[in-house]
N, C-alpha and C positions, 0 to 999 in steps of 0.2 A: 644447440640449434642456432641457425643463422638468423640474422635480423629479418630477412625477407620472409622466411618460413614462419617465424613467430608472428610477424605482422599479418600474414595471410590467415593464420589460424585465429588470431584475435578478431579479424574482420569477419570471418565465418561465424564465430560465436556471437558477435554483436549483431549480425544480420538475423540470427535465429531468435534472439530475445527482443521482443517489441519494446520500444521506449515508452515509458509511462511517466507523466509529470506528476508533481505533487497534487495538483488540482484534480487530475484524473483519479489518483489514489483516494483522495478525499471523497469524491463522488461514489467510488466503489464501496468505501467504508459505510457511507450513509445508506446506500442501497442494501448492503449486507446486514447492517444492524436493523433496518426496518423489516427485513425478511427473516430475522432471527438466525442468520448464518454467522455465528459468533467466531468460529474458527477462521474464516476468511477475513473478517474484520480485524481480528487480533494480528493476523499476518501483516496486513497493510499498515496497521498502526505501529507495530514494532519496526517494520522495515523502513518506513518513511519518518518515524519519530513524530507522529501526529499527537496533538494534545486534545484534551476534552473540549476546550473552548473552541478550537477550530472545527471540531466535529459538530458541536451544537450550532455554531453559526452556519454550517453548511446545510443544516436541516434535519439532523437526526433527532429522535425524540429523547427527552431528558431521561426517561426511565431506562432506555436501552444503554445510554452512556453510563448511568449510575450502576447498571448491572455489570459492566466490565471495568469498574473503577480500579480494580486491583492491578491492571497493567499500565496505568498512567503513572 
């Protein structure tokens, strides 16, 4: 595949995937944990490499963070 075609394909893929910052992911984790959506929280934690201290500082409850301590 030529350089131009590869660049066009990558641009199309990147346009479809919205960009999310680490801070946005942290907010999503806090909301997910407070709503007991553990699966989504685990996805963002593992994808962005968040740790328990960051999540607690962002406003998640201590009990919800302790409940998922096995992924930290």
